[in-house]
N, C-alpha and C positions, 0 to 999 in steps of 0.2 A: 388259261394261264392266269387269269385274274383271280380265280378262286384258289389257285395254289400259293399267291402271293398272300392273300387275307389268312389262308391258313397257316401257312410260315410265321406270319405276324402274330397270330393268336397263340401259336405255340410257344413263340419267343416270350410273349407276355406270360404265359402259365409258367414256364420255367423260370423266369426273372423273379414272379412273384412267389415262388416257392421258398426262397431264402428268407425274408422277412415274416412270411406267414409262419414257418417251421420253427427259425431260430433267429427270433428279433435281436437278441443281443449279440450273437455270434456275427449277425450280418452287419450291424451298426459297428461291430470293431473291426470287420473286414474293411468297411468303407472309409473307416478313420485312419487305417493303416495305408489304404491306396491313396487318400489324400495327401498324405506325407511323402508320396513318392515322388522322385523328379519327373520332368516332363519327359526326358527321355525314356525312362522306364514306362511310363504309361504308354508312349507311343509303340514301345516294344511287345508290350502285352497287348495292345489294341491291335498290332499287326499279325500277331499270332492268332488272335481270335478270329480276324477276318480271313487269314489264310486256312485255318481249321474249318470254319463255316463254310467257306468256298470249296474245299474239297469235299465236305458232307454233301453240299447242295450238287455238286457236280456228280458225285457217285449216285446220288439218289436220281438225278434227271437221267443219266446214262442207263440205270436198271429198269426206267419205265418204258 
């Protein structure tokens, strides 16, 4: 279980780093636009990401 958590963290860092690595200007623009959103909108986006991640994690867990 411990290895799976470290693997998941490593994959998250890889995917998060791809944006600034491949398209730094576009990534900066996206971050700028996100910083202008209201708290409610950011919470909604965060909630959707948590739900999507949970569904993917559950699907991967049940297929093992």
